[in-house]
TORSEDO-916008 format. One record per residue (C-alpha): residue in three letters; y, x, z. Coordinates in steps of 0.001 Angstrom, whole numbers, plus 524288, in hexadecimal, padded with zeros to 5 digits. Example, Ala and Ser with C-alpha at 12.3 -4.5 7.8 and 13.67 -1.06 7.14 Angstrom:
// TORSEDO-916008
Ala7EE6C8300C81E78Ser7FBDC8356681BE4
***
This chain:
// TORSEDO-916008
Unk7DB7A7999181753Unk7D92A79DE58253CUnk7E1407A71082D89Unk7D6697B12F82C78Unk7D7617B0E781DA5Unk7E61F7B28881E26Unk7E5437BDE5827B9Unk7DADC7C46281F63Unk7E34C7C2DA81346Unk7EF427C87081A37Unk7E7407D3D181F73Unk7E1E27D6E881204Unk7EF6C7D5C480BEAUnk7F5187DF77815A5Unk7E9A47E8A881374Unk7EB4E7E83D804A3Unk7F9F27EA9A8061BUnk7F70F7F6AA80E4DUnk7ED0F7FB9080474Unk7F6747F9C17F92BUnk8026A7FF2B7FFF9Unk7FB6380A4E806B1Unk7FAC3814C87FC14Unk80954815227F8D5Unk80D2C8144580721Unk803C181F0880AE6Unk808E7827B77FFF8Unk816ED8256180465Unk8131E8285181273Unk80C718352780F33Unk81737839D780615Unk821E08358580F7AUnk81B7183CD681A9DUnk819E88491F8125DUnk82800848A780DA1Unk82D098462081B65Unk8255F851B88205FUnk82AE785A0A81562Unk838A88556E8188FUnk836DF85861826FBUnk831D88660282415Unk83C6F8698881A48Unk8477D8615E8204BUnk84AB985B7181319Unk84FD584D93814EAUnk85084847DE80749Unk84E018396080514Unk848F383AEC7F736Unk83F07844C67FC12Unk8383B839D180377Unk83A3A82EDA7F9B3Unk83599834EB7ECF4Unk8286D83A347F1B4Unk8255E82D597F88FUnk8285C8258B7EC57Unk8201B82EB57E411Unk814DA82DB57EDBEUnk815A781EE47EE02Unk8159481DFB7DF27Unk80A368278A7DE56Unk802A581FFD7E8A7Unk80520813577E15FUnk800C68195F7D48AUnk7F42681ECE7DA2DUnk7F09D813447E2D4Unk7F455808307D9AAUnk7E640805927D510Unk7E1B7804D27E33AUnk7ED237FC237E6FAUnk7EADD7F3317DB66Unk7DC4A7F1F87DE42Unk7DF277EED67EC82Unk7E9247E4787E8FDUnk7E0637DEBD7DE74Unk7D4EB7DDC37E7D2Unk7DD817D7247F1E4Unk7E2687CD7E7E7C3Unk7D4947CA357E382Unk7D0487C8057F192Unk7DC447BF9D7F3E4Unk7D98F7B7227E801Unk7CB5E7B5AF7EC43Unk7D0027B0E37F97FUnk7D96C7A7537F338Unk7CE7B7A23B7EA98Unk7C5847A07A7F64DUnk7CF93798D27FE2DUnk7CCE478C437F6D0Unk7BE2478D767F87BUnk7BE0878F6480736
***
């Protein structure tokens, strides 16, 4: 296993982690920004007003993007096992 192979594996792992974690984080970002804007406009400072919509958005994003996330993770796992299998042949 060369350094190039290790760096490529680390790069792909980070990329897959961003692809999998992106939808819930993006949903939380958008909802958090909208709620913060609403709070700034109405001057309502309630902690549950920020927490509950973010949690609902994260759960909704997870529910809708779970097939995509699973396919991405499954493809990464298959590529990883192919690389492990090819290590002994090289």
